[in-house]
C-alpha positions as CSV (number, residue, x, y, z in Angstrom):
1,M,19.7,-5.9,11.3
2,G,22.7,-4.3,9.7
3,E,25.5,-2.6,11.7
4,G,24.6,0.8,13.0
5,E,20.8,0.3,12.4
6,E,18.6,1.3,15.3
7,A,16.8,-1.4,17.1
8,A,13.7,0.7,17.1
9,M,12.3,0.9,13.6
10,G,10.5,3.8,12.0
11,E,7.1,3.7,10.4
12,F,5.3,0.6,9.2
13,K,4.4,0.4,5.5
14,H,1.7,-1.6,3.6
15,L,2.7,-1.8,-0.1
16,V,0.2,-3.3,-2.6
17,I,1.2,-3.7,-6.3
18,V,-1.5,-4.8,-8.7
19,K,-2.6,-5.6,-12.2
20,F,-6.3,-4.9,-12.6
21,K,-8.6,-7.2,-14.5
22,E,-9.7,-6.2,-18.0
23,G,-12.6,-3.8,-17.9
24,V,-12.1,-2.6,-14.3
25,V,-12.7,1.1,-13.8
26,E,-9.5,1.9,-11.9
27,E,-10.7,5.4,-10.9
28,D,-13.5,3.7,-8.9
29,I,-11.0,1.5,-7.1
30,V,-8.8,4.5,-6.2
31,K,-11.9,6.5,-5.1
32,G,-12.8,3.5,-2.8
33,M,-9.3,3.4,-1.4
34,K,-9.4,7.2,-0.7
35,K,-12.7,6.8,1.1
36,L,-11.4,3.8,3.1
37,V,-8.3,5.4,4.4
38,S,-10.2,8.6,5.3
39,E,-12.4,6.5,7.6
40,I,-9.6,4.8,9.5
41,D,-7.5,7.1,11.8
42,A,-4.7,4.5,12.1
43,V,-3.6,5.3,8.5
44,K,-1.0,8.0,8.7
45,S,-0.7,8.6,4.9
46,F,-1.9,7.1,1.6
47,E,-0.1,7.4,-1.7
48,W,-0.7,5.7,-5.0
49,G,0.5,5.8,-8.6
50,Q,0.3,4.2,-12.0
51,D,3.4,3.0,-13.8
52,V,4.4,5.2,-16.7
53,E,8.1,4.3,-17.3
54,G,8.5,0.6,-16.5
55,Q,9.5,-1.8,-19.2
56,E,6.9,-4.6,-19.6
57,M,9.6,-7.3,-19.1
58,L,10.5,-5.7,-15.7
59,R,7.0,-4.8,-14.4
60,Q,5.5,-8.2,-15.4
61,G,2.1,-6.7,-16.1
62,F,1.7,-4.8,-12.8
63,T,0.4,-1.3,-13.3
64,H,-0.6,0.3,-10.0
65,A,1.0,0.7,-6.6
66,F,-0.7,1.7,-3.4
67,L,1.4,2.7,-0.3
68,L,-0.1,3.1,3.2
69,T,2.0,4.4,6.0
70,F,1.4,3.8,9.7
71,N,3.2,5.1,12.8
72,K,3.6,1.6,14.1
73,K,2.8,-2.0,13.3
74,E,-0.1,-2.0,15.8
75,D,-1.8,0.7,13.7
76,Y,-1.5,-1.5,10.6
77,T,-3.1,-4.4,12.6
78,T,-5.9,-2.1,13.6
79,F,-6.4,-1.1,9.9
80,A,-6.2,-4.7,8.6
81,S,-8.9,-5.9,11.0
82,H,-11.2,-2.8,10.6
83,P,-14.6,-3.7,9.2
84,S,-14.3,-1.1,6.4
85,H,-11.0,-2.6,5.3
86,V,-12.4,-6.2,5.4
87,E,-15.4,-5.1,3.3
88,F,-13.3,-3.1,0.8
89,S,-10.8,-6.0,0.5
90,A,-13.5,-8.2,-1.1
91,T,-14.2,-5.5,-3.7
92,F,-10.5,-4.9,-4.3
93,S,-9.7,-8.6,-4.6
94,A,-12.5,-9.1,-7.2
95,A,-10.9,-6.4,-9.4
96,I,-7.4,-7.6,-9.5
97,E,-5.7,-10.1,-11.8
98,K,-2.3,-10.2,-10.0
99,I,-1.0,-8.8,-6.7
100,V,2.2,-8.4,-4.7
101,L,1.7,-7.3,-1.1
102,L,4.5,-6.4,1.3
103,D,4.1,-5.2,4.9
104,F,7.3,-4.0,6.5
105,P,8.9,-1.7,9.1
106,T,11.0,1.0,7.5
107,V,14.7,1.6,8.1
108,L,15.8,5.1,7.2
109,G,18.6,4.9,4.6
110,K,18.8,8.6,3.9
111,A,17.2,11.5,5.8
112,P,15.0,13.9,3.8
113,A,16.7,17.2,2.9
114,A,15.9,19.9,5.4
């Protein structure tokens, strides 16, 4: 940890960046994600987006990002082992060509404006 950083971390994030396979109906996947996170109370928030500005050379074919926020790592663990997540993961995995997945505690670099 860097100097001045608190020992106690903030929220825990689950970041998934994907390139879907050709022919996948992305809206169906997003709808499935929304349903999944609504069923699991451990998920604090869910955000997603599709790249609109990235240069192909930099984004390497990845097109969509999904970000789930949890109050603490234990909530993420609850989510990851939840039967609905396990079931949806199989569907999600079948739809993706490439994936980058990061799970991390956050460290506040700049507080939001009041």
